[in-house]
N, C-alpha and C positions, 0 to 999 in steps of 0.2 A: 654296145649300145650306149647312147647318151640318155641320161635321165635328168629331167627338170622337175624340181619340187618348189612349191611356193610356201612362204611363211606368211601367215595372216595375223592381223590383230583381232581383238574381240569383236570388232564391227565387221570383220570379214575383208578388210582392205589388205591388199598385198603390201607387206612391209619388207620383203626380202625374197631371195630365191637362191637355190643351189643348183648348179649344173655339174654333173659328174659323168665320168666315163669317156670313152672314145667310140665313135660311130662304128668303125670297122668296115666302112663302105669301100675303102681303098687303102693303099699303103700310106703311111705317114708322109705328109707333104703333098699328097695328091688326093686327099679325102675331101671331096666337095661338101659332104654333109657336115663334117667337123668344121670346115671353113665357114659354112653358112651359119651354124650355131654360134661359133666364135664371133663372127662379124655382127650378128644381131645382138648378142648379149654384151659384148664389149662396147658397142655403140650406145646401148642403154646405160651402161656404167658411166661412160663419158658424159652422157646427157645428164644423168642424176648427179654425179659427183662434180664434174668440172663446169658444166654449163649452169645447172640450177643450184649448185652448192649444197646439196642434201648431205647432212651429217650422217655418218654411219660407218660400218665396217665393210671394206671392200678387199677381199683376199683371193689371190690366185695361187695355185700350185699345179703341178702336172696333173691334168685330167680333172681339175676341180676349180669352180668359181663360186664363191659365196659372197652374197651381198645381204646386209642387214641394215635397214635405216633405223636411226635412233627414234624418230617420230613418224607418225602416220604421214603418208605423202599428201602434199597439197594437190590442187587441180592439175598444175603443170607436170608434176612428178607422176601423177596417176596416168596422164596421157602418155608419157614416156614408157611406163610399165605396160600399159595396155597395148601400145604399139609393138613392144618387144614380144608380148604374149601372142599377138596376132601373127607376127613373123614366125615364131617358133611353132605355133599350131599349123601353119601352112607347111613348114618343113616336115613336121610329124605326119601330116596328111600325105605328102608326096613320098616320104621315106619311112613308112610305119615300122619297118624292121630295124631301124637305126636310131630313131628318136622316140622317147616315151615321155609324156608329160603327165605328172600326177595331178589330181584334182585339188 
């Protein structure tokens, strides 16, 4: 199962996230759930890091993606994060046994 956890600042804004695990929906290379989560989260990373220039830590390793912004996101970064959250919620709704999102 893939698990998504949000890191929040004192005001409750999402300032980071961690995605861990493998969906197990299908064999590696054919797992559409893993591919969907990867596409959504990596696109958000590219938007935050490369397009908006948000300073932070962006780390990947097998089965894990960790993002921590150094400062609270501005309006544009918040939109990127909220869009990613919406996409992940939809995947979790469609594949509840393979994607879990913590509150």
